C-alpha positions as CSV (number, residue, x, y, z in Angstrom):
1,M,-29.5,-3.8,35.0
2,K,-29.9,-7.2,36.1
3,H,-26.1,-8.9,36.7
4,P,-25.9,-12.6,35.3
5,V,-25.3,-14.2,38.4
6,D,-28.0,-13.0,39.8
7,V,-29.9,-14.3,37.2
8,H,-28.2,-17.7,37.5
9,V,-29.1,-17.9,41.4
10,G,-32.3,-17.2,40.8
11,K,-32.9,-19.7,37.9
12,R,-31.4,-22.4,40.3
13,I,-33.9,-21.3,43.3
14,R,-36.9,-21.2,40.7
15,H,-35.4,-24.8,39.4
16,R,-35.0,-26.4,42.6
17,R,-38.0,-25.4,44.2
18,W,-40.0,-26.6,41.2
19,M,-38.2,-29.9,41.7
20,V,-39.5,-30.4,45.2
21,G,-42.8,-29.2,44.5
22,M,-42.8,-26.2,46.4
23,T,-44.5,-23.0,45.8
24,Q,-43.5,-19.5,46.2
25,Q,-45.7,-19.0,48.9
26,Q,-44.2,-22.1,50.7
27,L,-41.0,-21.2,50.2
28,A,-41.5,-17.7,51.4
29,E,-43.1,-18.8,54.6
30,Q,-40.0,-21.1,55.5
31,V,-37.4,-18.1,54.9
32,G,-39.8,-15.7,56.8
33,I,-40.5,-13.4,53.9
34,K,-43.2,-12.1,51.4
35,F,-43.9,-14.6,48.2
36,Q,-43.4,-11.8,45.8
37,Q,-39.6,-11.1,47.2
38,I,-39.3,-14.6,46.0
39,Q,-40.5,-13.7,42.4
40,K,-37.7,-10.8,42.4
41,Y,-34.9,-13.4,43.2
42,E,-36.1,-15.8,40.8
43,T,-36.3,-13.5,38.1
44,G,-32.5,-11.6,39.2
45,M,-34.4,-8.1,39.7
46,N,-33.3,-8.6,43.3
47,R,-29.9,-10.0,44.5
48,V,-30.0,-12.5,46.9
49,S,-27.8,-11.6,50.3
50,A,-25.7,-14.5,51.8
51,S,-28.0,-14.9,54.7
52,R,-30.9,-15.3,52.9
53,L,-29.3,-17.7,50.4
54,W,-28.1,-19.8,53.1
55,D,-31.9,-19.8,54.6
56,I,-32.9,-20.8,51.1
57,S,-30.7,-23.7,51.0
58,E,-31.7,-24.8,54.2
59,A,-35.3,-24.8,52.8
60,L,-34.6,-26.7,49.5
61,S,-32.3,-28.9,51.0
62,V,-29.5,-28.1,48.8
63,P,-25.8,-26.7,49.5
64,I,-25.3,-23.7,49.2
65,N,-22.9,-24.7,46.0
66,F,-25.8,-25.8,44.3
67,F,-27.0,-22.2,43.2
68,F,-23.6,-21.6,41.6
69,E,-23.3,-24.7,40.0
70,G,-22.5,-23.8,35.9
71,L,-20.6,-20.6,36.5
72,E,-17.4,-21.9,35.8
73,G,-14.7,-19.1,34.4
74,G,-17.3,-16.4,35.3
75,A,-20.8,-15.3,34.3
76,S,-21.0,-13.9,30.6
77,K,-24.1,-14.3,28.6
78,E,-22.9,-17.0,26.8
79,T,-22.5,-19.1,29.6
80,E,-25.7,-18.0,30.9
81,S,-27.6,-19.5,28.2
82,A,-25.4,-22.4,27.5
83,L,-26.4,-24.0,30.8
84,P,-27.4,-27.4,31.0
85,G,-29.6,-26.8,33.6
86,D,-32.0,-24.9,31.3
87,I,-33.6,-27.7,30.0
88,L,-35.2,-27.2,33.7
89,A,-37.4,-24.4,32.1
90,D,-39.1,-26.6,30.2
91,K,-42.3,-28.0,32.5
92,E,-42.6,-30.7,30.9
93,A,-38.7,-32.1,31.6
94,L,-39.4,-30.9,34.7
95,E,-42.3,-33.1,35.4
96,L,-40.1,-35.7,33.8
97,V,-37.6,-35.3,36.3
98,R,-39.9,-35.2,39.0
99,S,-41.8,-38.4,38.3
100,Y,-38.3,-40.5,37.6
101,Y,-37.1,-39.5,41.1
102,A,-40.5,-40.5,42.6
103,I,-39.7,-43.8,41.3
104,P,-38.3,-46.3,43.8
105,E,-34.1,-46.1,43.5
106,N,-33.6,-49.9,42.2
107,Q,-36.5,-49.3,39.5
108,R,-34.9,-45.8,38.5
109,R,-31.2,-47.7,37.8
110,R,-33.2,-50.0,35.5
111,L,-35.4,-47.8,33.8
112,F,-32.1,-45.0,33.5
113,E,-30.4,-48.3,31.6
114,L,-33.5,-48.5,29.4
115,A,-33.0,-45.2,28.5
116,R,-29.4,-45.2,27.7
117,V,-29.5,-48.3,25.6
118,L,-32.7,-46.6,23.4
119,S,-30.7,-43.5,22.6
120,D,-27.6,-45.4,21.7
121,A,-29.9,-47.1,19.5
122,A,-31.6,-43.9,18.5
């Protein structure tokens, strides 16, 4: 049976990998394992060891705590389904976020302000 924390960590690995535009194969090569193992981590089928999570965090350029964000107060089924990061499971939302971060910072800030104004008007 999958543990909710393992599922959460796996989702965070997958989301970050997608955000940086990396394939499972590329991540596996950087970490020194087979891509099938990355698949198992991302689904929560296999638990990620501390040393492997360290390697993955280095490969994905995030701190270790990134993988646990959103788990305040323990990991229950309610916590898991209510995570704000779940929107990144939507491929269109992920593409939007990737595109947003590809925009130069000064233009990105203006786009953000425009989106804020539009959402307030709606």
